[in-house]
MDAnalysis code that builds the backbone (N, CA, C; Angstrom):
import MDAnalysis as mda
import numpy as np

u = mda.Universe.empty(648, n_residues=216, atom_resindex=np.repeat(np.arange(216), 3), trajectory=True)
u.add_TopologyAttr("name", ["N", "CA", "C"] * 216)
u.add_TopologyAttr("resid", np.arange(1, 217))
u.add_TopologyAttr("resname", ["MET", "ILE", "VAL", "GLU", "ARG", "GLU", "PRO", "LYS", "SER", "ILE", "ALA", "ALA", "GLU", "SER", "TYR", "ARG", "THR", "LEU", "ARG", "THR", "ASN", "ILE", "GLN", "TYR", "SER", "SER", "PHE", "ASP", "GLU", "ASP", "TYR", "LYS", "VAL", "ILE", "VAL", "ILE", "THR", "SER", "SER", "GLU", "PRO", "GLY", "GLU", "GLY", "LYS", "SER", "ILE", "THR", "ALA", "GLY", "ASN", "LEU", "ALA", "LEU", "SER", "LEU", "ALA", "GLN", "GLY", "ASP", "LYS", "LYS", "VAL", "ILE", "LEU", "ILE", "ASP", "CYS", "ASP", "LEU", "ARG", "LYS", "PRO", "SER", "ILE", "HIS", "LYS", "LYS", "PHE", "LYS", "LEU", "SER", "ASN", "THR", "LEU", "GLY", "LEU", "SER", "ASP", "VAL", "ILE", "VAL", "GLU", "LYS", "GLU", "SER", "VAL", "THR", "ASN", "VAL", "GLY", "TYR", "LYS", "TYR", "ASN", "LYS", "ASN", "LEU", "THR", "VAL", "LEU", "THR", "SER", "GLY", "LYS", "ILE", "PRO", "PRO", "ASN", "PRO", "ALA", "GLU", "MET", "LEU", "GLY", "SER", "LYS", "ALA", "MET", "THR", "ALA", "LEU", "LEU", "ASP", "ALA", "LEU", "LYS", "LYS", "VAL", "PHE", "ASP", "TYR", "VAL", "ILE", "ILE", "ASP", "THR", "PRO", "PRO", "VAL", "GLN", "ALA", "VAL", "THR", "ASP", "ALA", "GLN", "ILE", "LEU", "SER", "ALA", "LYS", "ALA", "ASP", "GLY", "THR", "ILE", "LEU", "VAL", "VAL", "ARG", "ALA", "GLU", "LYS", "THR", "LYS", "LYS", "ASP", "SER", "VAL", "HIS", "ASN", "SER", "VAL", "GLY", "LEU", "LEU", "LYS", "LYS", "VAL", "ASN", "ALA", "ASN", "ILE", "ILE", "GLY", "THR", "VAL", "LEU", "ASN", "GLY", "LEU", "GLU", "ALA", "SER", "ASN", "ASN", "ASN", "TYR", "TYR", "TYR", "TYR", "TYR", "GLY", "ALA", "GLN"])
u.atoms.positions = np.array([
    [7.006, 6.919, 9.592],
    [5.964, 5.980, 9.996],
    [5.353, 6.435, 11.325],
    [4.411, 7.349, 11.217],
    [3.882, 8.035, 12.394],
    [3.098, 7.108, 13.315],
    [2.586, 6.004, 12.796],
    [1.878, 5.035, 13.635],
    [2.797, 4.492, 14.719],
    [4.084, 4.349, 14.390],
    [5.081, 3.908, 15.369],
    [5.637, 5.074, 16.171],
    [5.967, 6.158, 15.469],
    [6.678, 7.273, 16.100],
    [5.789, 8.071, 17.058],
    [4.552, 8.303, 16.648],
    [3.629, 9.093, 17.471],
    [2.278, 8.380, 17.527],
    [2.216, 7.276, 18.262],
    [1.010, 6.445, 18.259],
    [-0.247, 7.128, 18.803],
    [-0.075, 8.210, 19.578],
    [-1.244, 8.902, 20.127],
    [-1.633, 10.132, 19.319],
    [-0.994, 10.336, 18.184],
    [-1.275, 11.514, 17.359],
    [-2.585, 11.362, 16.601],
    [-3.086, 12.486, 16.091],
    [-4.308, 12.470, 15.292],
    [-4.103, 11.630, 14.033],
    [-2.937, 11.776, 13.413],
    [-2.654, 11.039, 12.175],
    [-2.644, 9.532, 12.422],
    [-2.013, 9.096, 13.516],
    [-1.961, 7.672, 13.836],
    [-3.365, 7.121, 14.072],
    [-4.191, 7.902, 14.757],
    [-5.567, 7.481, 14.992],
    [-6.340, 7.389, 13.685],
    [-6.033, 8.280, 12.749],
    [-6.692, 8.243, 11.440],
    [-6.343, 6.964, 10.684],
    [-5.088, 6.531, 10.794],
    [-4.694, 5.275, 10.142],
    [-5.395, 4.082, 10.787],
    [-5.585, 4.145, 12.096],
    [-6.318, 3.066, 12.758],
    [-7.787, 3.062, 12.330],
    [-8.331, 4.249, 12.101],
    [-9.702, 4.345, 11.582],
    [-9.775, 3.736, 10.185],
    [-8.765, 4.026, 9.355],
    [-8.700, 3.445, 8.017],
    [-8.657, 1.919, 8.112],
    [-7.848, 1.421, 9.025],
    [-7.760, -0.031, 9.245],
    [-9.137, -0.611, 9.574],
    [-9.833, 0.034, 10.501],
    [-11.155, -0.445, 10.908],
    [-12.146, -0.396, 9.753],
    [-12.103, 0.687, 8.983],
    [-13.014, 0.823, 7.848],
    [-12.798, -0.288, 6.826],
    [-11.539, -0.614, 6.576],
    [-11.235, -1.690, 5.625],
    [-11.739, -3.029, 6.150],
    [-11.517, -3.289, 7.424],
    [-11.931, -4.559, 8.000],
    [-13.451, -4.717, 7.977],
    [-14.166, -3.642, 8.245],
    [-15.624, -3.719, 8.224],
    [-16.175, -3.745, 6.802],
    [-15.467, -3.084, 5.886],
    [-15.893, -3.098, 4.490],
    [-15.779, -4.492, 3.901],
    [-14.824, -5.253, 4.404],
    [-14.586, -6.593, 3.862],
    [-15.259, -7.676, 4.701],
    [-16.281, -7.266, 5.456],
    [-16.973, -8.231, 6.318],
    [-17.611, -9.343, 5.495],
    [-18.246, -8.966, 4.375],
    [-18.877, -9.959, 3.505],
    [-17.959, -10.414, 2.379],
    [-17.013, -9.526, 1.988],
    [-16.059, -9.866, 0.936],
    [-14.655, -9.835, 1.513],
    [-13.844, -10.769, 1.107],
    [-12.507, -10.900, 1.686],
    [-11.518, -10.019, 0.937],
    [-11.230, -8.818, 1.461],
    [-10.241, -7.931, 0.867],
    [-8.881, -8.244, 1.475],
    [-8.124, -9.088, 0.808],
    [-6.812, -9.470, 1.328],
    [-5.679, -8.761, 0.607],
    [-5.801, -8.623, -0.706],
    [-4.775, -7.933, -1.503],
    [-5.286, -6.534, -1.813],
    [-4.608, -5.524, -1.259],
    [-5.062, -4.147, -1.396],
    [-3.966, -3.285, -2.022],
    [-4.308, -2.648, -3.127],
    [-3.389, -1.740, -3.819],
    [-3.578, -0.321, -3.286],
    [-2.467, 0.350, -3.003],
    [-2.492, 1.759, -2.612],
    [-1.835, 2.544, -3.735],
    [-2.586, 3.459, -4.335],
    [-2.036, 4.252, -5.424],
    [-2.507, 5.696, -5.311],
    [-2.064, 6.531, -6.237],
    [-2.459, 7.939, -6.266],
    [-2.527, 8.375, -7.720],
    [-2.999, 9.587, -7.942],
    [-3.075, 10.092, -9.308],
    [-1.704, 10.493, -9.830],
    [-0.966, 11.213, -8.987],
    [0.321, 11.781, -9.371],
    [1.345, 11.568, -8.259],
    [2.630, 11.801, -8.547],
    [3.657, 11.683, -7.505],
    [3.447, 12.734, -6.406],
    [3.925, 12.411, -5.213],
    [3.926, 13.377, -4.120],
    [2.633, 13.505, -3.352],
    [1.744, 12.535, -3.511],
    [0.459, 12.620, -2.806],
    [0.418, 11.781, -1.533],
    [1.483, 11.011, -1.275],
    [1.584, 10.289, -0.015],
    [1.140, 8.839, -0.037],
    [1.160, 8.213, -1.214],
    [0.703, 6.827, -1.295],
    [1.613, 5.863, -0.526],
    [2.928, 6.073, -0.619],
    [3.857, 5.151, 0.054],
    [3.785, 5.293, 1.571],
    [3.657, 6.521, 2.044],
    [3.476, 6.758, 3.477],
    [2.184, 6.110, 3.955],
    [1.128, 6.252, 3.156],
    [-0.162, 5.647, 3.509],
    [-0.054, 4.130, 3.538],
    [0.595, 3.555, 2.535],
    [0.755, 2.098, 2.490],
    [1.529, 1.590, 3.697],
    [2.610, 2.274, 4.043],
    [3.428, 1.853, 5.175],
    [2.697, 1.945, 6.498],
    [2.019, 3.066, 6.726],
    [1.301, 3.243, 7.989],
    [0.080, 2.332, 8.093],
    [-0.580, 2.088, 6.967],
    [-1.706, 1.148, 6.985],
    [-1.222, -0.257, 7.316],
    [-0.118, -0.663, 6.708],
    [0.440, -1.994, 6.991],
    [0.803, -2.135, 8.469],
    [1.415, -1.098, 9.028],
    [1.766, -1.118, 10.446],
    [0.518, -1.189, 11.322],
    [-0.508, -0.430, 10.961],
    [-1.749, -0.420, 11.738],
    [-2.414, -1.788, 11.728],
    [-2.457, -2.406, 10.562],
    [-3.041, -3.744, 10.475],
    [-2.241, -4.748, 11.286],
    [-0.917, -4.630, 11.245],
    [-0.053, -5.531, 12.019],
    [-0.249, -5.327, 13.516],
    [-0.449, -4.080, 13.930],
    [-0.699, -3.797, 15.341],
    [-2.037, -4.373, 15.789],
    [-2.931, -4.561, 14.834],
    [-4.227, -5.174, 15.124],
    [-4.165, -6.682, 15.119],
    [-2.957, -7.215, 15.245],
    [-2.709, -8.657, 15.351],
    [-3.074, -9.415, 14.074],
    [-2.826, -8.777, 12.918],
    [-2.995, -9.430, 11.638],
    [-1.631, -9.673, 11.002],
    [-1.504, -10.766, 10.301],
    [-0.273, -11.058, 9.581],
    [-0.294, -10.286, 8.261],
    [0.679, -9.406, 8.078],
    [0.664, -8.472, 6.955],
    [1.992, -8.524, 6.207],
    [1.913, -8.424, 4.884],
    [3.121, -8.216, 4.089],
    [2.922, -6.954, 3.259],
    [3.900, -6.073, 3.316],
    [3.903, -4.835, 2.537],
    [4.875, -5.013, 1.384],
    [4.393, -4.830, 0.147],
    [5.236, -5.039, -1.032],
    [5.417, -3.728, -1.780],
    [6.667, -3.387, -2.063],
    [6.951, -2.207, -2.875],
    [6.930, -2.622, -4.337],
    [5.801, -2.352, -4.999],
    [5.667, -2.677, -6.419],
    [5.899, -1.456, -7.296],
    [6.485, -0.424, -6.723],
    [6.917, 0.707, -7.538],
    [8.327, 0.366, -8.020],
    [8.392, -0.285, -9.151],
    [9.666, -0.772, -9.676],
    [10.376, 0.273, -10.521],
    [9.922, 1.513, -10.416],
    [10.550, 2.613, -11.141],
    [11.214, 3.596, -10.171],
    [10.472, 3.978, -9.131],
    [11.021, 4.863, -8.099],
    [10.636, 4.324, -6.722],
    [11.216, 3.203, -6.330],
    [10.848, 2.586, -5.047],
    [11.257, 3.459, -3.858],
    [10.449, 3.417, -2.801],
    [10.765, 4.240, -1.620],
    [10.482, 3.554, -0.292],
    [9.809, 2.416, -0.326],
    [9.455, 1.740, 0.924],
    [10.707, 1.395, 1.734],
    [11.769, 0.956, 1.072],
    [12.989, 0.594, 1.797],
    [13.591, 1.801, 2.515],
    [13.452, 2.988, 1.938],
    [13.964, 4.203, 2.582],
    [13.133, 4.557, 3.807],
    [11.814, 4.424, 3.677],
    [10.928, 4.798, 4.776],
    [11.068, 3.854, 5.964],
    [11.397, 2.594, 5.680],
    [11.581, 1.625, 6.761],
    [13.057, 1.403, 7.092],
    [13.934, 2.172, 6.406],
    [15.380, 2.091, 6.648],
    [15.897, 0.658, 6.456],
    [15.595, 0.095, 5.288],
    [15.997, -1.266, 4.951],
    [16.877, -1.272, 3.711],
    [17.643, -2.325, 3.549],
    [18.420, -2.497, 2.325],
    [17.491, -2.893, 1.182],
    [17.852, -2.476, -0.032],
    [17.054, -2.846, -1.202],
    [17.882, -3.678, -2.180],
    [18.870, -4.373, -1.665],
    [19.718, -5.207, -2.512],
    [18.921, -6.336, -3.155],
    [18.058, -6.941, -2.371],
    [17.180, -8.001, -2.862],
    [15.737, -7.605, -2.575],
    [14.830, -8.076, -3.430],
    [13.432, -7.733, -3.221],
    [12.513, -8.441, -4.190],
    [11.410, -7.794, -4.531],
    [10.377, -8.391, -5.367],
    [10.912, -8.891, -6.708],
    [11.715, -8.093, -7.367],
    [12.221, -8.492, -8.689],
    [13.042, -9.779, -8.605],
    [13.726, -9.974, -7.489],
    [14.506, -11.200, -7.312],
    [13.596, -12.407, -7.078],
    [12.468, -12.162, -6.406],
    [11.508, -13.246, -6.188],
    [10.892, -13.675, -7.516],
    [10.559, -12.687, -8.363],
    [9.905, -12.988, -9.642],
    [10.882, -13.586, -10.653],
    [12.050, -12.981, -10.787],
    [12.995, -13.381, -11.842],
    [13.926, -14.502, -11.387],
    [14.495, -14.326, -10.204],
    [15.491, -15.294, -9.724],
    [14.881, -16.429, -8.907],
    [13.577, -16.361, -8.708],
    [12.859, -17.394, -7.943],
    [13.337, -17.493, -6.490],
    [13.786, -16.355, -5.955],
    [14.129, -16.320, -4.537],
    [12.844, -16.451, -3.714],
    [12.948, -16.997, -2.519],
    [11.755, -17.141, -1.691],
    [11.509, -15.858, -0.899],
    [10.244, -15.567, -0.650],
    [9.888, -14.390, 0.147],
    [10.460, -14.520, 1.555],
    [10.529, -15.718, 2.059],
    [11.074, -15.951, 3.400],
    [12.520, -15.488, 3.494],
    [13.292, -15.721, 2.432],
    [14.710, -15.332, 2.432],
    [14.925, -13.863, 2.097],
    [14.064, -13.308, 1.265],
    [14.261, -11.952, 0.755],
    [13.518, -10.896, 1.575],
    [12.327, -11.244, 2.073],
    [11.527, -10.285, 2.840],
    [12.126, -10.004, 4.204],
    [11.853, -8.802, 4.709],
    [12.345, -8.393, 6.029],
    [11.251, -8.588, 7.071],
    [11.577, -9.317, 8.118],
    [10.639, -9.493, 9.230],
    [10.739, -8.245, 10.101],
    [9.907, -7.247, 9.807],
    [10.005, -5.957, 10.485],
    [9.580, -6.059, 11.945],
    [8.503, -6.772, 12.192],
    [8.112, -7.122, 13.564],
    [7.374, -8.454, 13.501],
    [6.793, -8.877, 14.594],
    [6.230, -10.233, 14.628],
    [5.079, -10.428, 13.639],
    [4.412, -9.344, 13.253],
    [3.274, -9.471, 12.347],
    [3.487, -8.867, 10.965],
    [4.534, -8.069, 10.802],
    [4.734, -7.360, 9.534],
    [6.007, -7.801, 8.819],
    [5.843, -8.208, 7.564],
    [6.955, -8.505, 6.667],
    [6.976, -7.442, 5.578],
    [8.165, -6.938, 5.252],
    [8.312, -5.936, 4.202],
    [9.129, -6.535, 3.066],
    [8.540, -6.524, 1.878],
    [9.245, -6.988, 0.678],
    [9.548, -5.761, -0.173],
    [10.810, -5.365, -0.214],
    [11.197, -4.187, -0.988],
    [11.172, -4.508, -2.477],
    [11.442, -3.510, -3.305],
    [11.335, -3.702, -4.761],
    [12.447, -4.569, -5.334],
    [13.647, -4.467, -4.742],
    [14.790, -5.160, -5.320],
    [15.326, -4.410, -6.526],
    [16.062, -5.103, -7.364],
    [16.681, -4.468, -8.534],
    [15.617, -3.897, -9.482],
    [15.888, -2.729, -10.036],
    [14.968, -2.103, -10.987],
    [15.041, -2.855, -12.317],
    [13.966, -3.479, -12.766],
    [13.993, -4.242, -14.025],
    [13.788, -3.319, -15.229],
    [14.149, -3.777, -16.416],
    [13.941, -2.961, -17.618],
    [12.487, -2.948, -18.078],
    [11.689, -3.884, -17.560],
    [10.305, -4.035, -18.022],
    [9.338, -4.191, -16.839],
    [9.179, -3.158, -16.003],
    [8.339, -3.285, -14.801],
    [6.914, -3.733, -15.084],
    [6.264, -3.139, -16.088],
    [4.867, -3.477, -16.365],
    [4.707, -4.950, -16.728],
    [5.618, -5.455, -17.546],
    [5.547, -6.854, -17.954],
    [5.754, -7.781, -16.761],
    [6.675, -7.386, -15.876],
    [6.938, -8.210, -14.697],
    [5.713, -8.253, -13.780],
    [5.108, -7.089, -13.549],
    [3.959, -7.028, -12.647],
    [2.726, -7.699, -13.242],
    [2.659, -7.747, -14.554],
    [1.520, -8.383, -15.218],
    [1.716, -9.852, -15.499],
    [2.851, -10.381, -15.096],
    [3.197, -11.763, -15.418],
    [2.401, -12.788, -14.609],
    [2.395, -14.009, -15.120],
    [1.763, -15.114, -14.401],
    [2.490, -15.377, -13.081],
    [3.807, -15.125, -13.080],
    [4.592, -15.337, -11.860],
    [4.134, -14.389, -10.758],
    [3.789, -13.149, -11.120],
    [3.305, -12.191, -10.129],
    [1.943, -12.610, -9.593],
    [1.087, -13.074, -10.489],
    [-0.226, -13.554, -10.064],
    [-0.090, -14.742, -9.122],
    [0.809, -15.657, -9.458],
    [1.036, -16.835, -8.615],
    [1.582, -16.433, -7.254],
    [2.460, -15.414, -7.237],
    [3.022, -14.941, -5.967],
    [1.922, -14.383, -5.068],
    [1.057, -13.554, -5.629],
    [-0.032, -12.975, -4.839],
    [-0.970, -14.054, -4.312],
    [-1.261, -15.034, -5.142],
    [-2.123, -16.142, -4.715],
    [-1.487, -16.910, -3.555],
    [-0.176, -17.095, -3.624],
    [0.531, -17.816, -2.563],
    [0.561, -17.001, -1.266],
    [0.779, -15.701, -1.403],
    [0.860, -14.839, -0.213],
    [-0.485, -14.738, 0.498],
    [-1.571, -14.795, -0.248],
    [-2.906, -14.720, 0.351],
    [-3.170, -15.895, 1.288],
    [-2.464, -16.996, 1.058],
    [-2.652, -18.177, 1.893],
    [-1.853, -18.093, 3.199],
    [-0.870, -17.185, 3.210],
    [0.018, -17.074, 4.370],
    [-0.307, -15.853, 5.218],
    [-0.697, -14.748, 4.557],
    [-0.925, -13.480, 5.249],
    [-2.405, -13.102, 5.242],
    [-2.791, -12.369, 6.279],
    [-4.161, -11.850, 6.340],
    [-4.353, -10.718, 5.341],
    [-3.288, -9.895, 5.171],
    [-3.351, -8.768, 4.244],
    [-2.059, -8.648, 3.448],
    [-2.221, -8.357, 2.156],
    [-1.092, -8.061, 1.278],
    [-1.295, -6.619, 0.809],
    [-0.466, -5.704, 1.316],
    [-0.580, -4.285, 0.985],
    [0.454, -3.950, -0.082],
    [-0.008, -3.376, -1.192],
    [0.855, -3.133, -2.348],
    [0.973, -1.643, -2.630],
    [2.193, -1.151, -2.641],
    [2.468, 0.232, -3.038],
    [2.813, 0.235, -4.525],
    [2.147, 1.101, -5.295],
    [2.365, 1.134, -6.744],
    [2.753, 2.539, -7.198],
    [3.218, 2.680, -8.439],
    [3.420, 4.017, -8.995],
    [2.077, 4.728, -9.165],
    [2.081, 6.054, -9.337],
    [0.832, 6.782, -9.586],
    [0.121, 6.243, -10.822],
    [-1.193, 6.204, -10.750],
    [-1.976, 5.560, -11.812],
    [-1.909, 6.312, -13.136],
    [-1.714, 7.635, -13.084],
    [-1.672, 8.398, -14.324],
    [-0.283, 8.418, -14.962],
    [0.718, 7.960, -14.219],
    [2.085, 8.010, -14.731],
    [2.389, 6.835, -15.659],
    [2.062, 5.633, -15.191],
    [2.336, 4.408, -15.953],
    [1.187, 3.438, -15.722],
    [1.211, 2.308, -16.429],
    [0.098, 1.355, -16.345],
    [0.205, 0.391, -15.160],
    [1.282, 0.454, -14.403],
    [1.541, -0.527, -13.341],
    [0.394, -0.639, -12.336],
    [-0.129, 0.511, -11.903],
    [-1.202, 0.500, -10.910],
    [-2.460, -0.165, -11.459],
    [-2.750, 0.079, -12.728],
    [-3.899, -0.576, -13.354],
    [-3.709, -2.095, -13.390],
    [-2.513, -2.514, -13.775],
    [-2.209, -3.947, -13.871],
    [-2.407, -4.633, -12.524],
    [-1.884, -4.023, -11.470],
    [-1.973, -4.627, -10.140],
    [-3.378, -4.526, -9.567],
    [-4.074, -3.429, -9.865],
    [-5.445, -3.282, -9.364],
    [-6.360, -4.351, -9.934],
    [-6.067, -4.776, -11.150],
    [-6.865, -5.835, -11.766],
    [-6.648, -7.173, -11.066],
    [-5.523, -7.331, -10.402],
    [-5.215, -8.570, -9.689],
    [-5.631, -8.512, -8.215],
    [-5.862, -7.302, -7.697],
    [-6.111, -7.099, -6.272],
    [-7.588, -7.259, -5.918],
    [-7.850, -7.411, -4.626],
    [-9.228, -7.479, -4.142],
    [-9.827, -6.080, -4.000],
    [-8.965, -5.103, -3.765],
    [-9.443, -3.738, -3.595],
    [-8.334, -2.731, -3.853],
    [-8.731, -1.516, -4.241],
    [-7.774, -0.444, -4.513],
    [-8.181, 0.805, -3.732],
    [-7.192, 1.454, -3.126],
    [-7.421, 2.713, -2.411],
    [-6.656, 3.813, -3.129],
    [-7.344, 4.899, -3.420],
    [-6.742, 6.039, -4.110],
    [-6.426, 7.134, -3.103],
    [-5.149, 7.510, -3.030],
    [-4.714, 8.563, -2.106],
    [-4.807, 9.912, -2.809],
    [-5.443, 10.868, -2.142],
    [-5.636, 12.215, -2.677],
    [-5.031, 13.214, -1.687],
    [-4.243, 14.153, -2.179],
    [-3.599, 15.116, -1.282],
    [-4.375, 16.428, -1.241],
    [-4.699, 16.840, -0.031],
    [-5.438, 18.088, 0.173],
    [-4.654, 19.275, -0.377],
    [-5.343, 20.197, -1.021],
    [-4.771, 21.425, -1.560],
    [-3.799, 21.183, -2.717],
    [-3.717, 19.946, -3.209],
    [-2.766, 19.644, -4.276],
    [-3.415, 18.900, -5.446],
    [-4.093, 17.814, -5.147],
    [-4.667, 16.992, -6.203],
    [-5.855, 17.713, -6.855],
    [-5.844, 17.774, -8.166],
    [-6.919, 18.421, -8.907],
    [-8.106, 17.458, -9.066],
    [-9.301, 18.042, -9.074],
    [-10.515, 17.236, -9.213],
    [-10.507, 16.437, -10.511],
    [-10.092, 17.071, -11.597],
    [-10.045, 16.372, -12.888],
    [-9.076, 15.199, -12.854],
    [-7.998, 15.363, -12.102],
    [-7.004, 14.302, -11.978],
    [-7.593, 13.089, -11.275],
    [-8.388, 13.344, -10.235],
    [-9.034, 12.249, -9.505],
    [-10.020, 11.523, -10.422],
    [-10.843, 12.276, -11.144],
    [-11.817, 11.671, -12.049],
    [-11.123, 10.829, -13.114],
    [-10.014, 11.328, -13.636],
    [-9.269, 10.599, -14.660],
    [-8.695, 9.306, -14.095],
    [-8.169, 9.377, -12.885],
    [-7.594, 8.184, -12.249],
    [-8.655, 7.130, -12.002],
    [-9.801, 7.563, -11.508],
    [-10.904, 6.619, -11.274],
    [-11.320, 5.959, -12.594],
    [-11.359, 6.754, -13.659],
    [-11.710, 6.219, -14.966],
    [-10.720, 5.176, -15.444],
    [-9.440, 5.447, -15.250],
    [-8.404, 4.499, -15.657],
    [-8.517, 3.193, -14.874],
    [-8.807, 3.298, -13.589],
    [-8.931, 2.099, -12.754],
    [-10.183, 1.302, -13.123],
    [-11.255, 2.001, -13.431],
    [-12.497, 1.308, -13.799],
    [-12.366, 0.579, -15.132],
    [-11.480, 1.072, -15.990],
    [-11.272, 0.423, -17.284],
    [-10.752, -1.005, -17.125],
    [-10.064, -1.265, -16.028],
    [-9.540, -2.619, -15.790],
    [-10.378, -3.339, -14.727],
    [-11.576, -2.788, -14.462],
    [-12.506, -3.383, -13.485],
    [-11.919, -3.453, -12.081],
    [-11.110, -2.448, -11.743],
    [-10.567, -2.394, -10.382],
    [-11.691, -2.145, -9.389],
    [-11.584, -2.767, -8.237],
    [-12.564, -2.578, -7.167],
    [-12.070, -1.449, -6.258],
    [-12.508, -0.231, -6.542],
    [-12.075, 0.927, -5.742],
    [-12.885, 0.941, -4.457],
    [-12.233, 0.641, -3.345],
    [-12.957, 0.515, -2.079],
    [-12.956, 1.810, -1.271],
    [-12.205, 2.811, -1.732],
    [-12.241, 4.082, -1.020],
    [-11.089, 4.988, -1.390],
    [-11.098, 6.162, -0.790],
    [-10.020, 7.131, -0.972],
    [-9.483, 7.547, 0.392],
    [-8.257, 8.024, 0.379],
    [-7.642, 8.583, 1.592],
    [-7.285, 10.033, 1.303],
    [-7.801, 10.943, 2.120],
    [-7.447, 12.355, 1.996],
    [-6.219, 12.607, 2.853],
    [-5.109, 12.843, 2.197],
    [-3.821, 12.980, 2.883],
    [-3.402, 14.447, 2.944],
    [-2.639, 14.792, 3.972],
    [-2.095, 16.140, 4.071],
    [-3.076, 17.176, 4.553],
    [-4.177, 16.738, 5.147],
    [-5.156, 17.684, 5.676],
    [-4.676, 18.214, 7.019],
    [-4.649, 19.517, 7.166],
    [-4.170, 20.107, 8.413],
    [-5.164, 19.828, 9.524],
    [-4.687, 19.232, 10.592],
    [-5.554, 18.865, 11.714],
    [-5.413, 19.873, 12.845],
    [-6.515, 20.175, 13.475],
    [-6.507, 21.102, 14.595],
    [-6.263, 20.358, 15.896],
    [-5.577, 20.996, 16.822],
    [-5.359, 20.388, 18.131],
    [-6.644, 20.303, 18.939],
    [-7.699, 20.943, 18.460],
    [-8.985, 20.858, 19.124],
    [-9.747, 19.607, 18.716],
    [-9.164, 18.874, 17.789],
    [-9.785, 17.633, 17.343],
    [-10.000, 16.708, 18.531],
    [-11.141, 16.015, 18.540],
    [-11.497, 15.119, 19.637],
    [-10.403, 14.090, 19.920],
    [-9.819, 13.542, 18.855],
    [-8.824, 12.488, 19.027],
    [-7.562, 13.006, 19.704],
    [-7.309, 14.297, 19.575],
    [-6.115, 14.855, 20.220],
    [-6.210, 14.676, 21.722],
    [-7.376, 14.987, 22.255],
    [-7.570, 14.871, 23.696],
    [-7.726, 13.425, 24.119],
    [-8.480, 12.673, 23.331],
    [-8.728, 11.277, 23.678],
    [-7.433, 10.479, 23.679],
    [-6.620, 10.674, 22.640],
    [-5.383, 9.911, 22.510],
    [-4.331, 10.323, 23.517],
    [-4.424, 11.537, 24.041],
    [-3.398, 12.016, 24.947],
    [-3.609, 11.547, 26.375],
    [-4.754, 10.983, 26.661],
    [-5.041, 10.568, 28.024],
    [-4.322, 9.270, 28.386],
])
């Protein structure tokens, strides 16, 4: 979580720019539930979701980060949290988010995936999941959702249809152009509101303006 570890770095400043872009993009429309996904594994969607959530929280917004990757969850590892209880327990066992979610700091709550269910897509597409998101929108300024890659399973499509906006993470020198086009097509099939992309893994030069500005 480079926003915390190296707050003056180029990468941290880029996440703050992403935060600002989202806030200004939603000036006329209220983007509260935002899905972060990618075309394929290894493109940095979970890192992006975590750092974006931290950036929004640092901007004095109440944020909840939810790990909706119920197949290969990783948010709990990145934040060094237990995954004994989480989203699946809230949906199935009717546990409260207050009891299950981790108060990471004064503005950020992290809801890990919890137990891996046998039917992730059905759980995420359920009325209970929709009701949970509706309830969270009343409590938090932003609900940031990490999902599996859109081309791997249908989970990202299901959640994007419920969200206010979707961000597609693309990895420099790795993600193929055809893969991006296919992912966009899959998201559009469910009328997802794609509000932008994040280019991840781009090598930054120390001559970058933000390097000097942030170091002062």
